[in-house]
C-alpha positions in Angstrom: 146.7 159.9 111.9 149.8 160.5 113.1 151.5 158.2 115.7 151.1 159.7 118.7 147.2 159.9 118.4 147.5 156.3 117.0 148.7 155.4 120.4 146.5 157.0 122.4 143.7 156.1 120.4 144.2 152.3 120.6 144.0 152.2 124.8 140.7 154.4 124.8 139.0 152.5 122.0 139.5 149.1 124.1 137.9 150.9 126.9 135.0 152.1 125.5 134.6 148.4 123.8 134.5 147.0 127.0 131.9 149.2 128.1 129.9 149.1 124.4 127.6 146.2 125.9 124.4 146.9 127.9 125.2 144.2 130.8 128.9 145.3 131.4 127.3 149.3 132.0 124.2 147.2 133.9 127.2 145.6 136.4 129.2 148.6 136.6 126.2 151.1 137.9 125.2 148.2 140.0 129.1 148.4 141.4 129.1 151.8 141.6 127.1 150.9 144.7 128.9 148.7 146.6 130.7 145.5 146.5 127.9 142.4 145.6 128.0 138.7 145.0 127.4 137.3 141.6 124.3 135.5 142.9 123.0 139.1 144.0 123.8 140.3 140.4 122.0 137.5 138.5 119.1 138.1 140.8 119.1 142.0 140.4 119.5 142.0 136.4 117.2 138.9 136.2 120.4 137.1 134.0 122.2 134.0 134.3 125.0 133.0 136.4 126.8 132.3 133.4 126.3 135.3 131.4 127.1 137.7 134.4 130.2 135.6 135.1 131.2 136.3 131.4 130.8 140.2 131.6 132.6 140.0 134.7 136.2 138.1 133.4 135.6 140.9 130.9 135.4 144.0 133.0 138.0 142.1 135.1 140.6 141.3 132.3 140.4 145.5 131.9 141.4 145.8 135.5 137.6 147.7 135.8 136.4 145.3 138.4 137.9 143.1 141.1 137.1 140.2 143.7 137.4 139.2 147.1 136.7 135.9 148.3 135.0 135.4 151.8 134.3 131.3 152.2 132.8 130.0 148.7 132.0 133.6 148.0 133.2 136.5 146.3 131.9 139.9 146.5 133.0 142.3 143.1 133.7 146.0 142.9 135.2 148.6 141.0 139.0 148.9 140.6 138.5 152.5 139.6 136.3 154.2 141.1 137.0 157.0 138.8 134.9 155.6 136.1 131.5 156.1 137.5 133.0 160.2 136.5 133.2 158.8 132.9 129.9 157.3 132.7 128.2 160.1 134.2 130.0 162.5 132.2 128.9 160.5 128.9 125.1 161.2 130.8 125.7 164.8 130.2 127.3 164.2 126.7 124.3 162.4 125.8 121.9 164.8 127.2 123.8 167.8 125.3 123.2 166.4 121.8 119.8 165.9 122.7 121.1 161.6 122.9 121.3 162.1 119.0 123.5 159.0 119.4 120.7 156.8 120.0 119.2 157.9 117.0 122.5 157.5 114.7 122.3 155.0 112.0 125.8 153.2 112.7 125.5 152.5 115.9 122.1 153.4 117.9 118.9 151.7 117.9 118.2 149.4 114.8 122.2 149.8 113.7 123.5 146.4 112.4 125.6 144.3 114.8 129.4 145.1 114.0 130.7 143.6 110.6 127.1 143.2 109.0 125.9 145.6 106.8 122.2 147.0 106.8 120.0 145.6 104.5 118.8 147.5 101.8 
């Protein structure tokens, strides 16, 4: 791989890694509809506050999400609305491939966790 290609792949890989978690995708999808408090996300997603906060922190570290304080409450929102365009494109790609990625033995349902080999 050339240095130019490698330089471009690393940030892209980091972006897709930040979106590789289903919970983070659910949070991004919810934020696409408008800003929301952590307490509302926990209720809507059925997750613990600590779980939602952990995923929001990851998305904030990537500058994909930010918050504004209002009194004692924090309202989270997307910083990059074009992220929704990216996810929409991914949905189109999945539809075009017949959702082959979800059946992929390396990355789809039933795939081993990263760093773990499948048991024969």
